[in-house]
N, C-alpha and C positions, 0 to 999 in steps of 0.2 A: 543484590541480586540485580545486576543493571539488565535492564532492554533495551536492546538498540531497532531504528528500522535502519534499513538502508535501499533506497530507492536510486535508480537510474535515474528516476524526470526530474527534474529544475523545482516540482513540486507532490508533495501528497494527492493523492486521488483527481491524476489527468484528466481524464474528461468531464471531470464538476468544474463549474465555476472557481473567478480568483478567491469568494468567499468562504467558500467553504474548503480551497487548501486553507488558506488563513486559519480557519478555524479549527481545523482535523492538527496542526501544525501545533498548536497552542495546548491542543486539550491534549495533545500527548504529550509535551516537555512542559507543560504545568503539570504532569501529573509524574512526571521526572522519566516517561521514556525518550533516549538518548536517538535524535533523527539525522539522520547523514542522507543530502538531498543531493543530484548528479552524480551519482559513484555506487558502481555494481558491486557482488560478488564473484570477485576473482576467483579462488579455492576456500577448502574448512580441511584441515588434515587431521579431525577430532580433537583438537585442542587448541586453533587457532584460526577466526578466520582472516581472508586478505583479501584484501580490496581493490578495485582499481587503482585509488588514489596514493598505492603504495604503504597504509597504514593498515593495521593489526587489531584485532579486537581477542584475545583470550577469550574461548569460550567453552564450556561444554557438554552444552545443549545447541543446537541450534535445529528450526523451524526455515523451509527453505518455501515462501512460495513462489510461484510467477508467473506471467500472460501478460497479455496484451487483450486480447475478446476473449469475452465473453462466449458462454452456448448460447446455442440456438434452443429455441423450444416453438413447438406448435403452439400455434397463438400469440405469442411474445412478437411485433414486428426487428425484422434486424435493424432496423435505422435507431433502434434506440441505444443501441451502444451497450448493453447493459444495464441499461436502466430503466426499470419497471415505476411504471404507475400504479405503487400499488391500489392507490385508493379506486382507477377505478375497476382492478380486478374485485377487488374483495365487498366495492358499495359500499367503504366507508369515508365519512366527510368529511375534514380537515383543513 
């Protein structure tokens, strides 16, 4: 089984810092995940995923996630860009 992540941005976890981009990429690729950056999914016909760079990936299963903005919740500042200080919410120090 091959696992692909197709990301339209130039790096994974764009709202995060460069170090996190690099560590996420290495973590996944070191485990055999194929990461394709600067590319979007254009179509899926049930057998083939067609990418914006004209590549195709044969696939029997496609898990599609999308979105660039996290949902907002009462008590969590909108300015957090979807990042929540869990330590502050739980009282845990780490």
